[in-house]
C-alpha positions as CSV (number, residue, x, y, z in Angstrom):
1,M,102.3,151.9,85.3
2,A,98.9,150.9,84.0
3,K,96.4,149.7,86.5
4,L,95.1,146.1,86.4
5,P,91.5,145.8,85.5
6,D,89.1,145.8,88.4
7,F,88.2,142.1,88.1
8,E,86.1,142.0,91.2
9,A,83.9,144.8,90.1
10,L,83.5,143.4,86.7
11,A,82.5,140.0,88.1
12,I,80.0,141.7,90.5
13,F,78.6,143.7,87.6
14,A,78.2,140.5,85.5
15,K,76.3,138.9,88.4
16,V,74.0,141.9,88.7
17,V,73.3,141.7,84.9
18,E,72.6,138.0,85.2
19,L,70.1,138.4,88.0
20,R,68.8,141.9,87.1
21,S,69.0,142.8,90.8
22,F,71.5,144.2,93.2
23,A,69.9,142.4,96.1
24,G,69.9,139.1,94.2
25,A,73.5,139.5,93.3
26,A,74.4,140.3,96.9
27,G,72.6,137.2,98.1
28,E,74.2,134.8,95.6
29,L,77.7,136.3,96.2
30,T,77.1,136.3,100.0
31,M,78.0,140.0,100.4
32,S,76.0,143.0,101.4
33,K,73.9,145.0,98.9
34,A,76.0,148.1,99.8
35,T,79.2,146.2,98.7
36,V,77.6,145.3,95.4
37,S,76.4,148.8,94.8
38,K,79.9,150.3,95.7
39,A,81.6,147.8,93.2
40,V,79.3,148.9,90.4
41,T,79.8,152.6,91.3
42,R,83.5,152.1,91.3
43,L,83.4,150.5,87.9
44,E,81.3,153.3,86.5
45,E,83.7,155.9,87.9
46,R,86.6,154.1,86.4
47,L,85.0,153.9,83.0
48,G,83.4,157.3,83.1
49,A,80.0,156.1,82.1
50,R,76.8,154.9,83.8
51,L,76.1,151.2,83.4
52,F,72.5,151.0,84.7
53,N,69.5,153.2,84.6
54,R,67.9,152.6,88.0
55,T,64.4,153.3,89.1
56,S,62.5,152.1,92.2
57,R,61.0,149.3,90.1
58,R,63.4,148.6,87.3
59,L,67.1,148.1,86.5
60,A,68.0,148.6,82.9
61,L,71.4,148.5,81.2
62,T,72.6,151.6,79.4
63,D,74.4,151.4,76.0
64,A,77.7,151.3,77.8
65,G,76.4,148.7,80.1
66,H,75.2,146.5,77.2
67,K,78.6,146.8,75.6
68,L,80.4,145.8,78.8
69,A,78.0,143.1,79.8
70,D,79.0,140.3,77.4
71,R,82.7,140.7,78.1
72,A,82.1,140.9,81.9
73,T,79.9,137.8,81.7
74,R,82.6,135.8,79.8
75,L,85.2,137.0,82.3
76,L,83.1,135.8,85.2
77,A,82.4,132.4,83.5
78,D,86.2,132.0,82.7
79,G,87.1,132.8,86.3
80,E,84.6,130.3,87.7
81,A,85.8,127.6,85.3
82,A,89.4,128.2,86.2
83,E,88.6,128.1,89.9
84,N,86.5,124.9,89.5
85,E,89.3,123.2,87.5
86,A,91.9,124.1,90.1
87,L,89.6,122.9,92.8
88,A,88.9,119.6,91.0
89,Q,92.7,119.0,90.7
90,S,93.2,119.7,94.4
91,V,90.4,117.3,95.4
92,A,90.8,114.5,92.8
93,P,94.4,113.3,91.9
94,R,95.0,114.8,88.5
95,G,98.0,116.4,86.8
96,L,101.8,116.4,86.9
97,V,104.0,115.7,89.9
98,R,107.6,116.7,89.7
99,L,109.6,114.3,91.9
100,A,113.4,114.4,92.5
101,V,115.1,111.1,93.7
102,P,118.7,110.0,94.1
103,M,119.7,108.2,90.9
104,T,120.4,104.6,92.0
105,F,117.6,104.6,94.6
106,G,115.2,106.0,91.9
107,I,116.1,103.2,89.4
108,K,116.1,100.4,92.0
109,A,113.3,101.3,94.3
110,V,111.0,104.1,93.0
111,A,110.8,103.4,89.2
112,P,109.6,99.7,89.8
113,L,106.6,101.1,91.8
114,L,105.4,103.5,89.2
115,P,103.4,101.1,87.0
116,E,101.2,100.2,90.0
117,F,100.9,103.9,90.9
118,F,99.8,104.8,87.3
119,E,97.3,102.0,87.3
120,T,95.8,103.3,90.6
121,Y,95.9,107.0,89.6
122,P,95.6,107.1,85.7
123,E,95.2,110.9,85.6
124,V,98.4,111.6,87.4
125,S,101.7,111.9,85.5
126,V,105.2,112.0,87.1
127,D,108.3,114.0,86.0
128,L,111.0,111.8,87.6
129,H,114.3,113.7,88.0
130,L,117.2,111.3,88.9
131,S,120.2,113.0,90.5
132,D,122.3,112.5,93.6
133,A,122.7,116.3,93.9
134,T,120.5,118.0,96.5
135,I,117.8,119.8,94.4
136,D,116.4,123.2,95.4
137,L,112.8,122.1,95.5
138,I,111.4,125.6,95.7
139,G,113.8,127.3,93.3
140,E,113.5,124.5,90.7
141,G,109.8,124.0,91.0
142,F,109.7,120.4,92.4
143,D,106.7,119.1,94.3
144,M,108.5,116.4,96.3
145,A,111.9,114.8,96.7
146,V,113.2,111.6,98.2
147,R,116.3,112.2,100.3
148,I,118.5,109.6,102.0
149,A,120.5,111.3,104.8
150,R,120.4,112.8,108.2
151,L,118.5,116.0,107.2
152,P,119.7,119.4,108.4
153,D,117.2,121.8,109.9
154,S,115.3,123.6,107.1
155,S,111.9,125.0,106.3
156,L,111.1,121.9,104.1
157,I,108.6,119.4,105.4
158,A,110.2,116.0,105.9
159,R,108.3,112.7,106.3
160,R,110.7,110.0,107.7
161,L,110.0,106.6,106.1
162,F,112.7,104.2,107.4
163,T,116.4,103.9,108.2
164,M,118.9,103.1,105.6
165,P,122.0,101.2,107.0
166,R,125.5,102.0,105.6
167,F,128.4,99.6,105.5
168,T,132.1,99.9,105.0
169,V,133.1,97.2,102.5
170,A,136.0,95.9,100.4
171,A,136.5,93.0,98.0
172,P,138.2,89.8,99.4
173,S,141.0,90.4,96.9
174,Y,141.7,93.8,98.3
175,L,141.7,92.6,101.9
176,T,144.1,89.7,101.0
177,K,146.5,92.1,99.4
178,H,146.3,95.0,101.7
179,G,145.0,93.6,105.0
180,R,141.8,94.2,106.9
181,P,141.4,97.4,108.9
182,T,140.2,96.9,112.5
183,H,139.9,100.5,113.5
184,P,138.5,103.4,111.5
185,M,141.7,105.4,111.8
186,H,143.4,102.5,109.9
187,L,141.5,103.7,106.8
188,A,143.9,106.6,106.4
189,E,146.5,103.9,105.4
190,H,144.2,102.4,102.7
191,K,142.8,103.4,99.3
192,C,139.2,104.5,99.7
193,F,136.5,105.6,97.3
194,S,134.8,108.9,98.1
195,Y,131.4,110.2,97.3
196,A,130.9,113.8,96.2
197,Y,127.5,114.4,97.8
198,L,128.1,112.9,101.2
199,S,126.2,115.0,103.8
200,T,129.2,115.1,106.1
201,A,131.6,116.6,103.6
202,N,133.5,113.4,102.7
203,V,134.2,112.5,106.3
204,W,133.3,109.0,107.5
205,H,132.0,108.9,111.1
206,Y,132.0,105.9,113.4
207,T,131.0,104.9,116.9
208,N,131.6,101.7,118.8
209,S,129.7,100.0,121.6
210,A,132.0,101.7,124.2
211,G,131.0,105.1,122.9
212,E,134.3,105.8,121.3
213,Q,134.0,108.0,118.2
214,A,136.3,108.2,115.2
215,S,136.2,110.2,112.0
216,V,138.3,109.8,108.9
217,R,138.6,111.7,105.6
218,P,139.4,108.9,103.0
219,G,141.5,109.3,100.0
220,G,142.1,107.1,97.0
221,L,141.8,106.5,93.3
222,L,138.2,107.5,92.6
223,R,135.7,110.1,93.6
224,V,132.1,109.8,92.3
225,N,128.8,111.7,92.3
226,N,126.8,108.4,92.2
227,G,127.5,105.6,94.6
228,E,126.7,102.9,92.0
229,A,129.7,104.1,89.9
230,V,132.0,102.8,92.7
231,M,130.9,99.2,92.3
232,P,133.1,98.0,89.4
233,S,136.3,99.3,91.0
234,L,135.2,98.1,94.4
235,I,134.6,94.6,93.2
236,A,137.8,94.6,91.3
237,G,139.7,95.0,94.6
238,L,141.0,98.5,94.1
239,G,139.8,100.1,97.3
240,I,137.4,100.4,100.2
241,A,134.0,102.1,100.0
242,E,131.3,103.2,102.4
243,L,127.9,102.7,100.8
244,P,124.2,102.4,101.7
245,E,122.5,99.0,101.7
246,F,120.4,99.6,98.6
247,I,123.6,99.9,96.5
248,V,125.9,97.3,98.1
249,G,123.5,94.8,99.6
250,D,123.5,92.4,96.6
251,A,127.3,92.4,96.4
252,I,127.6,91.6,100.2
253,S,125.1,88.7,99.7
254,S,127.1,87.3,96.7
255,G,130.4,87.5,98.5
256,E,131.8,89.9,96.0
257,V,132.5,92.3,98.9
258,E,132.8,91.9,102.6
259,V,131.7,94.2,105.5
260,I,134.7,95.4,107.5
261,L,134.8,97.3,110.8
262,K,131.9,95.3,112.1
263,D,132.5,96.5,115.7
264,W,131.9,100.1,114.6
265,K,128.6,101.6,113.7
266,Q,128.3,104.3,111.0
267,A,125.9,107.1,111.4
268,E,122.7,105.9,109.8
269,G,120.7,108.0,107.5
270,A,117.1,107.6,106.7
271,V,114.8,107.7,103.7
272,H,112.6,110.8,103.8
273,L,109.9,112.3,101.6
274,V,110.5,116.1,101.5
275,T,108.1,118.7,100.3
276,P,108.2,122.5,100.2
277,P,106.6,124.4,103.0
278,G,103.2,126.0,102.5
279,G,99.5,125.3,102.6
280,P,97.6,122.2,101.6
281,R,99.3,120.2,98.8
282,P,97.4,119.2,95.7
283,A,95.7,115.8,95.7
284,R,98.1,114.5,93.1
285,V,101.1,115.3,95.4
286,E,99.4,113.8,98.4
287,A,98.5,110.7,96.4
288,L,102.1,110.0,95.3
289,G,103.5,110.8,98.7
290,D,101.1,108.4,100.5
291,F,101.7,105.7,97.8
292,L,105.5,105.9,98.2
293,A,105.3,106.0,102.0
294,A,103.2,102.8,101.9
295,K,105.2,101.0,99.3
296,L,108.9,101.9,99.6
297,P,109.5,100.4,103.1
298,G,108.3,97.0,101.9
299,T,110.1,97.2,98.6
300,C,113.4,98.0,100.3
301,K,112.9,95.4,103.0
302,R,112.4,92.7,100.3
303,Q,115.6,93.9,98.5
304,S,117.4,93.8,101.9
305,K,116.4,90.2,102.4
306,K,117.4,89.3,98.9
307,G,120.7,90.9,99.5
308,G,121.2,88.8,102.7
309,K,122.5,89.8,106.0
310,A,125.3,92.3,106.0
311,G,127.0,91.2,109.1
């Protein structure tokens, strides 16, 4: 296998050429004169040619040195430019952020905030990926995700923003026809809608004020991979659903559906910002994360008030 070029030695050589001094190059590069000399010697041995004629008073390039100097100087300049550009992007918010968000939450809560974000950070762009599936942030190259759940332990860095209540609901027409469940175990006798990406593997968990716990695996006519897709069938009175407030809050407020099992509390999830592990994140990622952390709680609170109390 061919060796990679000795970029460090080439950069040091270019600095020596620029300053016409080993000592000057060492001072500017904050390294010892011996390190600079060894790098140039290493390059000469690799190329099989002397690059400088050295005397006690003068340092002059050989023919081989002249031929290499221009390319080495361009290499050093390109390297410095690339580093400065990357540094500028890490200091000033600039560039693309890849963000994964659950579909309905992204449409209702995140997308309406983006115009203000773009006005504040005009040099940042966002690749907004909308899907209820749990995205592999590292494997698929995402900078950040919004997740609404009780998060399992992982190497990802999670920033908890606020809780997200969930409600068990049904249309009045369904309750009139099939009766109102008063205990979670009664749900086994009813038609229920299920959600493919539920973190608890399609099991609904409940706890009451006395500490009694109940779990039920619902069955029914429809299984979806996006909670919003349940709403037409739910409002039509075809079954019972367990949904987060941001999806069902408006329908509760309008009376299209009613909260049932009010004496039982469902396991609440929370809205989190999740990022891959690692060192400092680029400024563009920090800017979007801080913006969403500041704006999302207020946006969802206003939507909750608009939706009215859920019982």
